[in-house]
N, C-alpha and C positions, 0 to 999 in steps of 0.2 A: 581437458578435465572431462571426462566422459562421466560427473555424476550433479555436474550443472547444464541441469535443465534450461527454456527457456525467461522460462518465470523466473529463478531463480540468477538467470545472469543479466537480466534487467536487473533485478534489485542490487546488486550487484554493482551494477554500473554508475547506477546514481551517487556514488561512493568515491568519493574525488580525491584524491590525498590528504587522508585526513588522519591526526594523531592519534585518534578513540574512537574508535565504535561498538556498540553491543549490540546482537545477536538474542531479540529476547522470546524464548517460544523456541531455542534451536534446533530441536528433533535433530539429527543427522548430523549436525556440526561444518556442512556443506557449504555456507556463504563465508564463517569466517575464516576456513580453510583455504577459499580458489582467492580470499581479500590478504592472506596472510602470502599464501605461494606468487600475485602479484606484487607484494610490498610496496602498498600502499596507502598501507595504512602502520602505524606506529605500533600500539596497542588493544588487540579485540578481543574484547569481553565474551563468553560463552556459556547464556544464561537459559534454564530450565527448571521448573517446579518440582520437574519429579528425575526420579535416580535415576530409571530407567534410560532413558532420550539421555542424559547427562553422560553414561556410562556409552554408549551408540557412538559418540560423538565423540569419549573420550580416546578411545579405542581407532574409529576415524583419522581425529590432529595428532595419536603418533603413529599410526603405518605411516603419514606425509611426511610425520619428520615438523611439527611447527608448532610444540606442545613449547614451546620458547616466545614465541610470538600470542598465542589464545590460551587467556584466563580460564576457570570451565567458577562459574560461580551457579547455587543449590539456589532458588528466586524466584519468588512470584511476583511478575513486573517488572515497574522501574523500581520500588520503595529501594532497593536494594545499595539503588548510586548514592541517596542524600547518606545511609547508612558508610559505604564506602567516600565518602566526598572525595568525588573522581570527577571531572571535566569530559564530558562524553558529548563527541563533536554529535555526529547520531546514531541514533536508535532503529536498530532494525523490529521492526512487526508483522511480522508476515505467515499467511497461513491459520489464518485466524477470520470468525464475523465482526460486523461491526460492533455488535455491544458487545463481546469482552476486549474486546481492541479500546472500544471510550471508560470502560472499566479499571483498563492497565491504566489510559490516560487522564488517570485522577488525581494519580502520583506525578503529575507532569511537577519540574519545578527548571528552576535559573540554571543548574548546572545540565541541562539536554539545551542543545543548540536544533537540532534540527530530529526530522525522525523522518522513515525513511517508511511508509508505512502498503503493504498487499492481502488486501481483503477480501475476504470468502463469497460473503455478500456484498449488500449496497454500497456504495461507496459516498453514496449524501451524506449521513450522522458525520463519516468522519473529515468531509468537508465546510460541515459546521460549527464542529470544532474548532477545526482551528480558526473560522471565521470568528465565534464567538468570541475567543481568543485576543484573536487583532494579530491572527498569524498570515503567511505567505504562503503561493504552488508557487516551490522553486522549478518542481519538472515534473512530470507527469506522463506516461509511456501507458500502451498500449499491446497485448501480450494477449498471442495462443496458445499453449500450450497441451497434449494429452486434449483436441478439442475443445478445451475450457478454456475462454476469454477472461482476462485477471487487465485490469488497471494497477499500477503501480505507480503514488504518490514520496511525494517527497517531500516536503513541509517545514518549511525556515522560518525559523523567531523572529527576523532580520529584514531580509531581503527574497521580493518577490515580483508573482501576483499576485493582487488583490483578489478578496472574491467580494464580487460588487451584487452582486444578481444570483436571481433562479437558475435561470442556466448556467451561471457557473458551478453553482450546488449540484445542479443533478452533471451538464457535463463536464465539468470542466474544464475551470479559466486556459489554458493549455489548449489540453485534444477537441476541444468543440474548434477551435481555430486550427489545429494544424486539416487540409486542405491532402484527400490524395490518400488517405485511411480504407483499406480494406475492414479491419476488423474490425476498428469502431465503430460503420458500415452497419457491421456485421451484428453487430454487439447490439448494435441500437433495433435492428432489425427483428432479431429476438427479443428482444423484450419489448416491442412494439405487438409482438406474437399473445407472449406473455400475459400481455395487458389485459391485451381483449380477454381471451381466456379467462381473465380475472375477470371481468367484470361480467360478464357476459352469468355469469355466476351471484353474482351482487343482488338486492332487489334497491330499483330504481328509483325508488324516492326516498334515498338515503341520503346518508353526509360520505359516504362512503365511494357509494356510486359518483356523486357530483368530484370526490377529490379522485378518485382514481382516474374516472375522463378528462379530467384539466390536464393529470398527467401524460395521460394521451394523447393528446392532443399536444405538448409541447414535444411529447418524442417523434410524434408525424414531422411538424413543424423541423425539426434538427432531422432527420430524415433527408426531406427534399430538399433544405439546403448543403446537404452533404451530396446529394444525387447533383445538382446543381454546376457548385465545385466539380467534379470530377465531369463531368460533358464539356463545361470551362475547357479546361485540360486536354 
């Protein structure tokens, strides 16, 4: 399917033979369509807060002939899951910033087992949320799509890797232990460059400067580790 970009494919590949999946903020409905075509999910909910994207999704779903497998729901976030009283194996939340995603996650409930999250901004607050709720990281991947680097994280409430320390929060408990990952290396080189520019604009004798400098040192240490692993192979 040509509609599936590397980012959307990475998200879809996190779904493994699950009974029920909900795509939150579906936009064009491409992920639900892809999952329906693969026949890996029995029931798929396609949701958005606005009518326009839902109409686009509805047209696409009909044109691919998978309308029997996908139910369209007009709703803001995941609050509808309690109203429907439906058990959802995985909620997909992608194409948003961490602040918006965290706002959506305030409606987290026992009816949801997992989340697949692809954030447009910093992933640290998402991992922090998982840590605070004592959830696990089941899987993490990094992908480059149209010259933009994305991390895709699967949070599982019952099993996976614990987030134990700041390294896990910043760099991911799974991603940071993955060797020979050039995209991961590139991401943190770019982040180091961005932080250096930011540092040059902050007054030296401030807490913000100290915090940014501390974060910078952690990034440099991680980059050096990635380089070391690269030369080992």
